[in-house]
DRENRO-95177 format. One line per 8 residues: number of its first residue (from 1); their letters; for each residue x, y, z of N, C-alpha, C. Coordinates in steps of 0.001 Angstrom, whole numbers, plus 500000, padded with zeros to 6 digits. Layout:
NUM) a) X,Y,Z,X,Y,Z,X,Y,Z | ...
This chain:
1) xxxxxxxx) 659503,721586,614584,660499,720996,615469,661552,720283,614627 | 662825,720639,614756,663869,719932,614012,664058,718522,614564 | 664501,717607,613715,664706,716232,614179,665848,716194,615190 | 665848,715151,616005,666788,715045,617108,667154,713571,617303 | 668414,713283,617583,668847,711912,617826,668495,711521,619260 | 667861,710341,619416,667423,709852,620726,667782,708370,620842 | 667616,707816,622053,667759,706388,622289,666390,705822,622645 | 666033,704694,622024,664757,704023,622269,665013,702704,622982
9) xxxxxxxx) 664319,702460,624094,664451,701204,624833,663847,700063,624009 | 664611,698972,623867,664195,697812,623077,664668,696532,623754 | 664146,695405,623265,664684,694094,623616,665572,693679,622456 | 666737,693098,622759,667701,692762,621719,668034,691276,621749 | 668121,690703,620545,668546,689316,620390,669589,689228,619294 | 670053,688023,619040,671044,687812,617996,670415,688031,616625 | 671180,688598,615717,670736,688771,614342,671100,687550,613516 | 670750,687596,612246,671084,686493,611349,672562,686540,610972
17) xxxxxxxx) 673160,687725,611030,674559,687918,610674,675288,688537,611859 | 676619,688398,611929,677373,688926,613071,677293,690449,613227 | 677001,691179,612170,676989,692650,612230,675612,693231,612495 | 674623,692378,612793,673278,692892,613046,672697,692289,614316 | 671646,692935,614815,670911,692459,615989,669422,692486,615679 | 668698,691536,616269,667239,691533,616186,666726,692364,617349 | 665833,693306,617074,665272,694126,618145,663749,694045,618121 | 663181,694148,619312,661724,694165,619470,661393,695440,620212
25) xxxxxxxx) 660404,696183,619708,660014,697445,620341,658504,697571,620405 | 658041,698386,621340,656604,698672,621461,656295,699965,620719 | 655274,699906,619871,654793,701104,619192,653342,701314,619591 | 652741,702376,619108,651323,702607,619425,650421,701577,618755 | 650952,700827,617792,650172,699794,617104,650507,698385,617577 | 651367,698256,618598,651756,696951,619128,653248,696726,618986 | 653683,695497,619260,655104,695178,619175,655515,694902,617739 | 656707,695371,617395,657275,695057,616090,658711,694579,616288
33) xxxxxxxx) 659183,693763,615358,660548,693258,615382,661216,693588,614063 | 662509,693868,614125,663275,694128,612918,664744,693911,613204 | 665550,693884,612154,666995,693766,612283,667620,695138,612103 | 668581,695459,612967,669317,696722,612867,670808,696420,612930 | 671601,697361,612466,673060,697221,612534,673500,697165,613994 | 674464,696325,614274,674985,696203,615635,675462,697548,616177 | 675984,698406,615310,676488,699716,615725,675377,700654,616202 | 674115,700366,615877,672990,701193,616313,672453,700779,617685
41) xxxxxxxx) 673018,699705,618273,672538,699176,619557,673528,699516,620665 | 672982,699944,621796,673798,700250,622982,673205,699471,624155 | 674048,698724,624861,673595,697971,626031,674269,698553,627271 | 673473,698815,628302,674012,699393,629530,674510,698293,630461 | 675182,698680,631525,675687,697720,632511,674555,696943,633171 | 673370,697536,633250,672225,696861,633874,671518,695920,632904 | 671987,695865,631660,671388,694967,630673,670297,695600,629835 | 669982,696863,630087,668988,697562,629286,669566,697846,627906
49) xxxxxxxx) 668785,697600,626871,669259,697849,625506,668491,699014,624903 | 669201,699790,624091,668601,700932,623395,669143,700968,621978 | 668330,701532,621081,668820,701765,619724,668738,703255,619414 | 669616,703673,618539,669687,705061,618124,668583,705318,617093 | 667739,706321,617360,666638,706676,616468,666625,708181,616259 | 665865,708610,615271,665704,710039,615024,664285,710446,615392 | 664161,711394,616324,662857,711915,616725,662438,712971,615711 | 661352,712700,615005,660882,713612,613964,659899,714638,614492
57) xxxxxxxx) 659053,714213,615447,658026,715086,616013,657561,714462,617321 | 656948,715253,618183,656438,714702,619438,655353,715594,620006 | 654575,714998,620887,653615,715760,621674,653859,715392,623130 | 652895,715632,623979,653056,715391,625402,653365,713929,625737 | 652760,712981,624999,652876,711563,625346,653627,710695,624347 | 653669,711099,623087,654223,710243,622040,655310,710941,621234 | 656176,710115,620644,657180,710612,619720,657062,709876,618404 | 657190,710590,617310,657225,709998,615978,658700,709848,615632
65) xxxxxxxx) 659146,708601,615442,660571,708353,615255,660856,707632,613947 | 662078,707819,613470,662574,707055,612332,663575,706054,612882 | 663313,704776,612606,664138,703685,613099,664963,703139,611944 | 666287,703048,612108,667091,702455,611039,666847,700950,611013 | 666732,700381,609843,666542,698932,609731,667291,698390,608536 | 667529,697095,608527,668252,696475,607422,667460,696574,606124 | 666148,696667,606193,665307,696793,605002,664992,698247,604679 | 665658,699165,605343,665393,700589,605165,664743,701163,606403
73) xxxxxxxx) 664702,702489,606525,664150,703113,607735,662634,702942,607829 | 662150,702880,609071,660719,702814,609365,660356,704030,610197 | 659142,704524,610017,658642,705613,610854,657507,705046,611697 | 657673,705150,613028,656684,704605,613959,656436,705604,615081 | 655333,705404,615796,654957,706247,616925,655150,705435,618203 | 655894,705997,619171,656167,705310,620432,655855,706233,621607 | 655659,705629,622777,655462,706437,623979,656775,707121,624334 | 656693,708373,624738,657892,709142,625068,658660,708553,626244
81) xxxxxxx) 657981,707803,627109,658681,707216,628255,659728,706200,627835 | 659672,705707,626586,660655,704750,626088,661833,705436,625395 | 661799,706762,625327,662869,707533,624658,663764,708220,625677 | 665046,708321,625347,666000,709044,626189,666888,709897,625309 | 667314,711019,625834,668206,711929,625102,669525,711229,624797 | 670043,711446,623598,671382,710959,623256,672405,711883,623903 | 673446,711283,624437,674465,712093,625133,675356,712824,624155
């Protein structure tokens, strides 16, 4: 399966710098927090926040994604219900 750009639902807070945001996401191992570039975050009119991720692989229930972070990319496993197709 070739990689694919997706949006992952997250909680977003202020970052340490004006160009970044703190995000919290659920993975199969629990919640994790990290800083991402502000340009990787999209907030909808309803207040839902998403970050741009790369889907590396998936099965019926989970997706293996690469998340951009200020300390370098992370690869984590998330439930597919938290992922949405990039437009």
